[in-house]
C-alpha positions in Angstrom: -29.9 -31.9 -6.1 -29.6 -29.0 -8.5 -25.8 -28.9 -8.7 -23.8 -31.8 -10.0 -22.7 -34.3 -7.4 -19.1 -33.4 -8.0 -19.8 -29.8 -7.3 -22.2 -30.4 -4.4 -19.7 -32.7 -2.6 -16.7 -30.5 -3.3 -14.9 -33.2 -5.2 -11.2 -32.5 -5.8 -8.5 -34.5 -7.6 -4.9 -33.5 -6.6 -1.5 -35.0 -7.0 0.7 -36.1 -9.9 0.8 -39.8 -9.7 -0.7 -42.3 -12.2 -3.0 -44.4 -10.0 -6.0 -43.2 -8.1 -6.3 -43.0 -4.3 -9.5 -42.1 -2.6 -9.4 -40.5 0.9 -12.8 -40.5 2.5 -13.5 -38.8 5.8 -15.6 -39.9 8.8 -18.5 -38.5 10.7 -18.0 -35.0 12.1 -15.2 -34.0 9.8 -14.8 -33.1 6.1 -12.0 -33.6 3.6 -9.8 -31.1 5.4 -9.2 -33.9 7.9 -6.7 -35.3 5.4 -4.6 -32.1 5.1 -1.7 -33.4 7.1 -1.7 -36.8 5.3 -1.9 -35.4 1.8 1.7 -34.2 1.3 3.0 -37.8 1.7 1.0 -39.1 -1.3 0.8 -36.2 -3.8 3.7 -37.4 -5.9 2.6 -41.1 -6.0 -1.1 -40.8 -6.7 -4.0 -38.9 -8.1 -5.9 -38.3 -4.9 -9.7 -38.0 -4.9 -11.1 -36.0 -2.0 -14.7 -35.3 -1.3 -17.1 -34.3 1.5 -19.9 -36.6 2.7 -23.3 -35.1 2.1 -23.7 -34.6 5.8 -20.5 -32.6 6.3 -20.7 -29.1 7.4 -18.9 -27.9 4.3 -21.8 -29.1 2.1 -24.9 -27.0 1.6 -27.3 -28.6 4.2 -30.2 -28.1 1.7 -28.7 -31.0 -0.3 -29.2 -33.4 2.6 -32.2 -35.6 1.8 -33.6 -37.1 5.0 -35.6 -39.6 3.0 -32.7 -40.9 1.1 -29.8 -41.0 3.6 -31.5 -43.5 6.0 -28.8 -46.1 5.4 -25.1 -46.2 4.4 -26.2 -47.6 1.0 -27.0 -44.1 -0.2 -23.5 -42.9 0.8 -22.1 -45.8 -1.1 -24.1 -44.7 -4.2 -22.5 -41.2 -3.9 -19.0 -42.7 -3.8 -19.7 -44.9 -6.8 -21.3 -42.0 -8.7 -18.2 -39.8 -8.0 -15.8 -42.5 -9.3 -18.0 -43.1 -12.4 -18.2 -39.4 -13.1 -14.4 -39.2 -12.9 -14.1 -42.3 -15.2 -12.1 -44.1 -12.5 -11.9 -47.9 -13.3 -9.6 -48.8 -10.4 -8.5 -47.1 -7.2 -7.1 -47.8 -3.7 -9.5 -46.5 -1.0 -8.7 -45.2 2.5 -11.9 -44.7 4.6 -12.1 -43.4 8.1 -14.8 -44.7 10.5 -18.2 -44.5 8.7 -16.4 -44.1 5.4 -14.6 -47.4 6.0 -18.0 -49.0 6.1 -19.2 -47.1 3.0 -16.1 -48.4 1.2 -16.9 -51.9 2.2 -20.5 -51.6 0.8 -19.2 -50.0 -2.4 -16.6 -52.8 -2.9 -19.2 -55.5 -2.5 -21.2 -53.9 -5.4 -18.1 -53.2 -7.6 -15.2 -55.4 -6.5 -13.1 -54.6 -9.5 -13.2 -50.9 -8.8 -11.2 -51.2 -5.6 -7.6 -52.7 -5.5 -7.3 -52.3 -1.8 -9.3 -51.0 1.2 -7.6 -49.3 4.1 -10.1 -49.1 6.9 -9.3 -46.7 9.8 -11.3 -47.1 13.0 -13.9 -49.2 11.2 -16.9 -50.9 13.0 -19.6 -53.0 11.4 -21.8 -52.4 14.4 -21.3 -50.0 17.3 -23.8 -51.6 19.6 -23.1 -54.6 21.7 -24.9 -57.8 20.8 -25.1 -61.3 22.4 -21.5 -62.5 21.5 -20.4 -59.3 19.9 -18.7 -56.4 21.7 -19.3 -53.2 19.7 -18.5 -50.9 22.5 -21.9 -49.3 23.3 -25.0 -50.3 25.1 -28.4 -49.2 23.7 -29.1 -46.9 26.7 -25.7 -45.2 26.5 -26.4 -44.3 22.9 -29.8 -42.8 23.7 -28.1 -40.6 26.3 -25.7 -39.3 23.6 -28.7 -38.5 21.3 -30.4 -36.6 24.1 -27.3 -34.6 24.8 -26.9 -33.7 21.1 -30.6 -32.6 21.0 -30.7 -30.6 24.2 -27.4 -28.6 23.7 -25.4 -29.4 20.6 -22.6 -26.9 21.4 -22.1 -28.4 24.9 -22.1 -31.9 23.4 -19.4 -31.0 20.9 -17.2 -29.5 23.6 -17.4 -32.7 25.5 -17.4 -35.2 22.6 -14.4 -33.8 20.6 -11.7 -34.3 23.2 -13.2 -37.7 24.1 -13.0 -39.0 20.6 -9.6 -37.4 19.7 -8.4 -39.2 22.9 -4.8 -38.2 22.8 -3.7 -34.9 24.3 -3.3 -33.1 21.0 -5.1 -29.7 21.4 -4.7 -28.8 17.7 -6.6 -32.1 16.8 -9.3 -31.3 19.3 -9.7 -27.8 17.9 -9.8 -29.1 14.3 -12.4 -31.8 15.1 -14.5 -29.4 17.1 -14.5 -26.9 14.2 -15.9 -29.4 11.7 -18.4 -30.8 14.2 -19.7 -27.3 14.9 -20.0 -26.7 11.1 -22.6 -29.5 10.9 -26.2 -28.6 11.2 -27.3 -30.1 14.5 -30.4 -31.9 13.1 -28.3 -33.5 10.3 -25.6 -34.5 12.8 -28.2 -36.2 15.0 -29.9 -37.9 12.1 -26.6 -39.3 10.8 -25.5 -40.4 14.2 -28.7 -42.4 14.5 -28.1 -43.9 11.1 -24.6 -44.9 12.0 -25.6 -46.5 15.3 -28.5 -48.4 13.7 -26.2 -49.8 11.1 -25.2 -53.5 11.3 -23.0 -54.8 8.4 -21.9 -58.0 10.1 -23.9 -60.2 7.7 -22.3 -58.7 4.5 -18.6 -58.7 5.6 -18.0 -62.1 4.0 -19.0 -60.7 0.6 -15.9 -58.4 0.5 -13.2 -59.9 -1.6 -11.0 -56.8 -1.9 -7.8 -57.1 0.3 -8.3 -55.0 3.5 -5.9 -53.3 5.8 -7.6 -52.7 9.2 -6.0 -49.8 11.2 -7.0 -49.7 14.8 -5.5 -47.5 17.5 -4.7 -49.1 20.9 -7.2 -47.0 22.7 -10.3 -45.7 20.9 -13.4 -44.9 23.0 -15.8 -45.7 20.1 -14.2 -48.9 18.7 -12.9 -51.6 21.0 -9.7 -53.4 19.7 -11.7 -56.7 19.5 -13.6 -55.2 16.5 -10.4 -55.2 14.4 -9.9 -58.9 15.0 -13.6 -59.5 14.3 -13.2 -57.6 10.9 -10.1 -59.6 10.0 -11.9 -62.9 10.6 -15.2 -61.9 9.0 -14.1 -60.0 5.8 -13.9 -62.3 2.8 -10.6 -61.4 1.3 -6.9 -61.3 2.5 -6.9 -59.0 5.6 -4.2 -57.5 7.7 -4.6 -55.8 11.1 -2.3 -52.9 12.0 -2.4 -51.7 15.6 -1.3 -48.1 15.9 0.3 -47.3 19.2 -1.7 -44.1 19.7 -4.9 -43.1 21.4 -8.1 -41.9 19.9 -10.4 -42.4 17.0 -8.9 -39.8 14.7 -5.2 -40.7 14.1 -5.1 -38.6 10.9 -5.6 -35.6 13.1 -3.7 -36.6 16.2 -0.8 -38.7 14.7 -0.6 -37.9 10.9 3.1 -38.8 10.4 2.6 -42.3 12.0 -0.6 -42.9 10.1 0.8 -41.8 6.7 3.8 -44.1 7.2 1.5 -47.1 7.8 -0.9 -46.1 4.9 2.2 -46.0 2.7 3.2 -49.5 3.7 -0.3 -50.8 3.2 -0.6 -49.3 -0.3 2.8 -50.6 -1.4 2.3 -54.2 -0.4 
């Protein structure tokens, strides 16, 4: 990557507070997904925002298909950003895949993270013998085929399904950032996410975790929140958000900000 990582991933630090807060977005979005959450925290924190390497807002030439085959490479990026900014401790809010990236980073550098707030997190999306991840193998292959054959049509169907709630502005926003992703990168990252299984390492997390789960999320069954609470190694709290969908920061930002604030102040 020719550019520095901070430039390439559009890293920004905003806010006037003293302690650091990282807001890390999930698959199919970019840092703009936090726009409605930001105002609630600008006076309390220095907020670090960045785009995942796969986001449509990042030059696709930077995406290294050989490197980003697992979430470990994304955790490397996160740690490199924090090191470049000379951050020695931060609270971390991660949505979906970034929740799992935060988990991996905190295992490697436990002292760097004071707290993890995990929104719509899942250590494994596929069902297993005694584990309900929400998806069967065959279903996922159908998703990949739909993405491959007609990416635009797939986005038009997938965005409202994932947003879940009847919030047209959230559907439009999620559709916009999904369309911005290059289809081959989107498919590659989806495969990586669905092939990920972090169940074995959850016990290594000693950072206190707040697990945020909406009451109806097509991609993460509510049982996964309980599984995370019982499997993560530190003190863990589950917060059920009485809203639908996988993207509460887009569909119910006021409610989500309220609960993030409680989690960070405890």
